[in-house]
C-alpha positions as CSV (number, residue, x, y, z in Angstrom):
1,X,5.9,-38.8,-64.5
2,X,8.0,-38.2,-61.1
3,X,10.3,-41.2,-60.1
4,X,8.7,-41.9,-56.1
5,X,12.2,-43.4,-55.4
6,X,14.1,-40.1,-55.8
7,X,14.5,-38.1,-52.6
8,X,13.6,-34.3,-53.3
9,X,16.4,-32.0,-52.4
10,X,16.2,-29.2,-50.0
11,X,15.8,-26.2,-52.0
12,X,16.8,-24.1,-48.4
13,X,20.0,-26.1,-48.5
14,X,23.1,-23.8,-49.5
15,X,24.2,-24.9,-53.1
16,X,28.4,-24.6,-52.4
17,X,30.0,-27.2,-50.1
18,X,31.7,-23.8,-48.6
19,X,29.0,-22.2,-47.8
20,X,27.4,-25.4,-46.0
21,X,30.6,-25.6,-43.8
22,X,30.2,-22.0,-42.8
23,X,26.4,-22.6,-42.0
24,X,27.3,-25.7,-40.1
25,X,30.0,-23.9,-38.1
26,X,27.7,-21.0,-37.2
27,X,24.8,-24.0,-35.9
28,X,28.0,-25.2,-34.2
29,X,29.2,-22.1,-32.2
30,X,25.4,-20.8,-31.2
31,X,24.7,-24.6,-30.0
32,X,27.6,-24.1,-28.0
33,X,27.0,-20.9,-26.4
34,X,23.7,-22.2,-25.6
35,X,24.7,-25.4,-23.9
36,X,27.6,-23.6,-22.0
37,X,24.6,-21.4,-20.2
38,X,22.8,-24.9,-19.7
39,X,25.8,-26.6,-18.3
40,X,26.9,-23.6,-15.7
41,X,23.3,-23.6,-14.5
42,X,23.5,-27.4,-13.5
43,X,26.6,-27.1,-12.2
44,X,25.8,-24.0,-10.0
45,X,22.7,-25.5,-9.0
46,X,24.0,-29.4,-8.6
47,X,26.7,-27.8,-6.2
48,X,24.2,-26.0,-4.3
49,X,21.9,-29.1,-3.7
50,X,24.7,-31.8,-3.1
51,X,26.2,-29.5,-0.5
52,X,22.5,-27.9,1.0
53,X,20.8,-31.5,1.1
54,X,22.8,-33.5,3.7
55,X,21.7,-30.3,5.8
56,X,17.7,-30.8,5.2
57,X,17.6,-34.7,5.1
58,X,18.4,-37.1,8.1
59,X,19.0,-40.8,8.0
60,X,16.1,-41.5,10.4
61,X,12.4,-41.0,10.4
62,X,11.1,-38.4,9.5
63,X,14.0,-37.6,7.2
64,X,13.8,-34.2,7.0
65,X,15.5,-31.9,9.6
66,X,12.6,-30.0,10.6
67,X,14.3,-28.3,13.5
68,X,16.4,-26.4,10.9
69,X,12.8,-24.9,10.0
70,X,11.2,-24.1,13.1
71,X,14.2,-23.2,15.3
72,X,15.0,-19.4,15.2
73,X,18.8,-18.3,14.6
74,X,20.9,-18.5,17.5
75,X,25.0,-18.6,18.4
76,X,26.1,-21.8,18.0
77,X,28.8,-23.2,20.6
78,X,31.8,-25.4,19.8
79,X,34.3,-27.0,22.6
80,X,36.5,-29.7,23.6
81,X,35.5,-32.3,26.4
82,X,38.1,-33.5,28.8
83,X,38.3,-36.5,26.8
84,X,39.0,-34.7,23.3
85,X,36.0,-34.7,22.1
86,X,34.6,-31.8,19.8
87,X,31.2,-31.2,20.5
88,X,28.9,-28.8,18.5
89,X,25.6,-27.1,20.6
90,X,23.3,-24.5,19.8
91,X,23.0,-22.2,22.4
92,X,20.1,-23.0,24.2
93,X,21.1,-26.3,24.2
94,X,24.5,-25.3,25.9
95,X,23.0,-23.3,28.3
96,X,20.9,-26.6,29.7
97,X,23.9,-28.3,29.3
98,X,26.0,-26.1,31.6
99,X,23.0,-26.3,34.0
100,X,22.6,-30.4,34.2
101,X,26.6,-30.8,33.8
102,X,28.0,-27.8,36.2
103,X,31.1,-29.8,36.8
104,X,31.8,-30.7,33.0
105,X,35.3,-29.9,31.4
106,X,35.2,-27.3,28.7
107,X,38.2,-26.5,26.4
108,X,38.7,-24.3,23.6
109,X,35.2,-22.7,23.4
110,X,34.4,-21.0,20.7
111,X,31.1,-19.0,19.4
112,X,29.8,-18.1,16.0
113,X,26.9,-15.5,16.4
114,X,24.0,-16.7,14.0
115,X,25.5,-19.9,12.9
116,X,23.6,-22.1,15.7
117,X,19.5,-23.0,15.3
118,X,17.5,-22.8,12.2
119,X,16.4,-20.3,9.7
120,X,12.4,-20.0,10.7
121,X,13.2,-16.2,11.5
122,X,14.9,-15.6,8.1
123,X,12.2,-17.5,6.2
124,X,9.6,-15.5,7.8
125,X,10.8,-12.7,7.1
126,X,11.5,-13.1,3.5
127,X,7.5,-14.4,3.5
128,X,6.3,-11.1,4.7
129,X,9.0,-9.0,2.5
130,X,7.8,-11.0,-0.7
131,X,3.8,-10.6,0.6
132,X,4.1,-6.9,1.0
133,X,6.2,-6.4,-2.1
134,X,3.9,-8.8,-4.2
135,X,0.6,-6.8,-2.5
136,X,1.9,-3.6,-3.6
137,X,3.8,-4.2,-6.6
138,X,1.1,-6.1,-8.7
139,X,-1.6,-3.2,-7.8
140,X,0.4,-0.3,-9.1
141,X,2.3,-2.3,-11.5
142,X,-0.8,-3.9,-13.6
143,X,-2.8,-0.3,-12.6
144,X,0.2,1.7,-14.9
145,X,0.4,-0.6,-17.4
146,X,-3.2,-0.6,-18.1
147,X,-3.0,3.1,-17.9
148,X,-0.2,3.2,-20.5
149,X,-1.3,1.0,-23.1
150,X,-5.3,1.6,-22.9
151,X,-5.6,5.3,-21.9
152,X,-2.7,7.3,-22.3
153,X,-2.2,9.5,-25.5
154,X,0.8,8.6,-27.7
155,X,3.4,11.6,-28.0
156,X,6.8,12.7,-26.3
157,X,5.5,12.4,-22.8
158,X,4.6,8.6,-23.0
159,X,7.7,8.1,-24.8
160,X,9.4,9.8,-22.0
161,X,7.5,8.0,-19.5
162,X,8.5,4.8,-20.9
163,X,12.3,5.6,-21.6
164,X,12.3,6.3,-17.6
165,X,10.5,3.0,-17.0
166,X,13.5,1.1,-19.2
167,X,16.2,3.2,-17.6
168,X,14.6,2.2,-13.6
169,X,15.2,-1.1,-14.7
170,X,18.9,-1.1,-15.3
171,X,19.6,1.1,-11.8
172,X,21.6,-0.9,-9.3
173,X,19.8,-2.3,-6.5
174,X,22.0,-0.5,-3.8
175,X,20.7,2.6,-5.2
176,X,17.3,1.5,-4.7
177,X,18.2,0.6,-0.9
178,X,19.5,4.1,-0.4
179,X,16.1,5.8,-1.9
180,X,14.2,3.5,0.5
181,X,16.1,4.3,3.1
182,X,15.6,8.2,2.7
183,X,12.3,7.8,1.6
184,X,10.4,5.3,3.7
185,X,13.0,4.8,6.7
186,X,13.9,8.3,7.4
187,X,11.0,10.5,6.4
188,X,8.7,11.4,9.0
189,X,5.7,12.0,6.4
190,X,4.5,8.0,7.0
191,X,1.6,7.5,9.8
192,X,1.9,4.8,12.3
193,X,-1.2,3.6,14.9
194,X,1.0,3.8,18.0
195,X,-0.3,3.9,21.6
196,X,3.0,5.9,22.5
197,X,4.4,7.9,19.9
198,X,7.7,8.7,19.4
199,X,7.7,12.7,20.3
200,X,11.1,13.4,19.3
201,X,10.7,12.3,16.0
202,X,6.7,12.8,15.2
203,X,5.8,15.7,13.4
204,X,2.6,15.6,14.9
205,X,-0.1,13.1,16.6
206,X,-3.4,12.7,15.9
207,X,-5.6,11.4,18.7
208,X,-7.6,8.8,18.1
209,X,-10.9,8.8,20.2
210,X,-12.4,6.6,21.5
211,X,-9.5,4.5,22.2
212,X,-6.1,5.7,23.6
213,X,-4.2,5.6,20.5
214,X,-2.7,8.1,18.0
215,X,-1.8,8.7,14.4
216,X,1.6,9.5,14.7
217,X,3.3,10.8,11.5
218,X,7.1,9.5,12.9
219,X,7.9,7.7,9.9
220,X,8.6,3.7,9.8
221,X,11.9,3.4,10.5
222,X,13.9,-0.1,9.2
223,X,10.7,-2.2,9.1
224,X,8.6,-4.6,7.4
225,X,6.9,-2.2,5.5
226,X,9.8,0.2,4.3
227,X,11.5,-3.1,3.0
228,X,8.4,-4.5,1.4
229,X,7.9,-1.2,-0.3
230,X,11.4,-0.8,-1.7
231,X,11.5,-4.2,-3.0
232,X,8.1,-3.6,-5.0
233,X,9.3,0.2,-6.5
234,X,12.6,-2.0,-7.5
235,X,10.4,-4.7,-9.3
236,X,8.0,-2.2,-11.2
237,X,9.6,-1.1,-13.9
238,X,9.9,-5.2,-15.0
239,X,6.4,-5.6,-13.8
240,X,5.0,-2.9,-16.1
241,X,7.4,-3.2,-18.9
242,X,6.2,-7.0,-19.2
243,X,2.4,-6.2,-18.3
244,X,2.7,-3.9,-21.2
245,X,3.9,-6.3,-23.7
246,X,1.2,-8.6,-22.6
247,X,-1.4,-6.2,-23.3
248,X,-0.4,-5.7,-26.6
249,X,-0.2,-9.3,-27.6
250,X,-4.2,-9.2,-27.6
251,X,-5.6,-8.7,-30.8
252,X,-6.9,-5.0,-31.5
253,X,-9.9,-7.1,-33.0
254,X,-10.8,-8.1,-29.7
255,X,-11.0,-4.2,-28.5
256,X,-13.1,-3.3,-31.6
257,X,-15.7,-6.0,-31.3
258,X,-16.5,-5.2,-27.6
259,X,-16.6,-1.6,-28.5
260,X,-18.9,-2.1,-31.5
261,X,-21.3,-4.0,-29.1
262,X,-21.7,-1.1,-26.8
263,X,-19.3,-2.2,-23.9
264,X,-17.6,1.3,-22.4
265,X,-14.2,1.6,-22.5
266,X,-13.7,-0.2,-19.0
267,X,-15.8,-3.1,-19.5
268,X,-14.0,-3.6,-22.7
269,X,-10.5,-4.1,-21.1
270,X,-11.9,-5.9,-18.0
271,X,-14.0,-8.3,-20.2
272,X,-12.1,-8.4,-23.7
273,X,-8.3,-7.8,-22.7
274,X,-7.4,-8.3,-19.3
275,X,-8.9,-12.0,-19.7
276,X,-6.5,-12.7,-22.3
277,X,-3.2,-10.7,-21.2
278,X,-3.3,-12.7,-17.3
279,X,-1.4,-15.4,-18.3
280,X,1.7,-13.4,-19.4
281,X,1.0,-10.9,-16.5
282,X,1.0,-13.0,-13.9
283,X,3.7,-14.9,-14.9
284,X,6.1,-11.6,-15.7
285,X,4.7,-10.2,-12.4
286,X,5.9,-13.3,-10.2
287,X,9.2,-13.6,-11.9
288,X,10.1,-10.2,-11.6
289,X,8.8,-10.3,-7.8
290,X,10.8,-13.1,-7.4
291,X,14.2,-11.4,-8.7
292,X,14.3,-8.5,-6.0
293,X,13.3,-10.9,-3.5
294,X,16.7,-12.1,-3.7
295,X,18.4,-8.5,-3.3
296,X,20.3,-7.6,-0.1
297,X,21.4,-4.4,-0.5
298,X,17.6,-3.2,-0.5
299,X,16.7,-4.8,2.4
300,X,19.8,-4.3,4.4
301,X,19.1,0.0,4.4
302,X,15.3,-0.3,4.8
303,X,14.5,-4.1,6.9
304,X,17.1,-6.5,7.5
305,X,18.7,-7.3,10.8
306,X,21.1,-9.9,11.7
307,X,19.3,-11.6,14.8
308,X,15.8,-11.3,16.3
309,X,14.9,-13.3,19.3
310,X,11.1,-12.7,18.6
311,X,8.9,-13.0,15.0
312,X,7.6,-9.8,14.0
313,X,4.0,-11.0,15.7
314,X,5.4,-12.2,18.6
315,X,7.0,-8.7,19.5
316,X,3.6,-6.6,18.2
317,X,2.1,-4.3,20.8
318,X,-1.5,-3.4,21.2
319,X,-4.4,-5.1,19.9
320,X,-6.3,-4.6,16.1
321,X,-5.1,-1.8,14.0
322,X,-2.4,-1.2,16.4
323,X,-1.0,-4.5,16.8
324,X,-0.6,-4.8,12.6
325,X,0.9,-1.4,12.7
326,X,3.4,-2.1,15.4
327,X,4.2,-5.6,13.7
328,X,4.4,-3.9,9.9
329,X,6.7,-1.3,11.5
330,X,9.2,-3.7,13.2
331,X,12.3,-5.0,11.6
332,X,13.0,-8.7,9.7
333,X,15.0,-11.2,9.2
334,X,15.7,-12.3,5.6
335,X,17.4,-15.2,4.2
336,X,19.4,-13.2,1.8
337,X,20.8,-11.0,4.7
338,X,21.2,-13.8,6.8
339,X,23.4,-15.5,4.1
340,X,25.6,-12.7,3.5
341,X,26.0,-12.5,7.4
342,X,27.1,-16.1,7.7
343,X,29.3,-16.5,4.5
344,X,30.9,-12.8,4.2
345,X,30.6,-11.2,7.9
346,X,31.7,-14.2,9.9
347,X,35.4,-15.8,9.8
348,X,35.5,-18.8,7.7
349,X,35.2,-22.2,9.5
350,X,34.1,-25.9,9.4
351,X,31.2,-25.3,12.1
352,X,29.7,-22.4,9.6
353,X,29.1,-24.7,6.7
354,X,25.8,-26.3,7.7
355,X,24.4,-23.3,8.2
356,X,25.9,-21.6,5.1
357,X,25.1,-24.6,3.0
358,X,21.5,-25.2,4.2
359,X,20.2,-21.5,3.6
360,X,21.6,-21.2,0.1
361,X,19.7,-24.4,-0.6
362,X,16.3,-23.4,1.1
363,X,16.6,-20.4,-0.6
364,X,17.2,-21.6,-4.1
365,X,14.2,-24.1,-3.4
366,X,12.0,-20.6,-2.5
367,X,13.3,-19.4,-5.9
368,X,12.5,-22.4,-8.1
369,X,8.9,-22.4,-6.1
370,X,8.1,-19.2,-7.2
371,X,9.2,-20.0,-10.8
372,X,6.8,-23.1,-10.7
373,X,4.0,-21.1,-9.3
374,X,4.3,-18.9,-12.0
375,X,4.4,-21.4,-15.0
376,X,1.3,-23.3,-13.4
377,X,-0.9,-19.9,-13.4
378,X,0.0,-19.6,-16.7
379,X,-0.3,-23.2,-18.1
380,X,-3.9,-23.2,-15.9
381,X,-5.1,-20.0,-17.3
382,X,-4.0,-20.7,-20.8
383,X,-6.5,-24.2,-20.8
384,X,-9.2,-21.8,-19.8
385,X,-8.9,-19.4,-22.3
386,X,-9.1,-20.1,-26.6
387,X,-8.2,-17.2,-29.2
């Protein structure tokens, strides 16, 4: 009869003291590296939050600096009054000040481009680029992963395709930017709907009766469409690889049972595979798009401008399809490029700090929001599905 007071020994514990010390040291080393990464992440996010939060929040109601989100980017003016007081004003406020105070003494007047106003233009441009990227990347990426995993025959060709996709995932972002500039921006083979074709760039223009417009093959130039599709191409390798892994995780028994009941190949994929792979597909896709949304080099060559007075839809000409085409072929501002300009292209000055810290903090919130959306979608789909 066994004595219940005796604590059973762990059969997996190392017998020798020396081996136990080695195991403990190995575990401690692994834990050190893990928590080091965590500490770095906390320091980075904490620093950005501490610097950016005072820009976003205010002491009085409504406690949020709404002007930072609703005003367009403009020039910041800094000057000293006759009493020696330093004043900083956005360009529109400075113009009003000069008109209402024509005799005011202004000393040591300095201007800082793109450091005044708010980030409405870059924020809207980033969201529109992400929408174009998401629409194209999800459709093409999920379709390609379904074909590669469910339809393509195994062999050297399939292995070569998968190897190419893996290699594309490691290509630097600036290479994608150069590709987008050559293929989407400068190529005249992409058509636009316009009432006034650029005859110098257009290969040919087809009149669209009964309207006065044309379908002109003149290319997109540096535009929202070119930038969004360049980001989509950049995101495709990650999306395809991740979606394939999600499809492979679905048990083969689901496929065999569906086919045994008389379903066609597509019916089997649509009803027995995709519903169970959707949580992984959505999570991987959203995270992949979030990663490329923060890239600066691709949009620098294909879409982004440092400053713009009007939002894309405010500057679009025509109506209906012509208005949509004109809007999609306009250049836009974007938060990554805006941050690059105000931190790397302008001289370091305390007057720039609010725009720098605020822009980085908002962009961090945007990225975290995308990550939270992917986690929410994954959790909600998993609750609905039971294997």
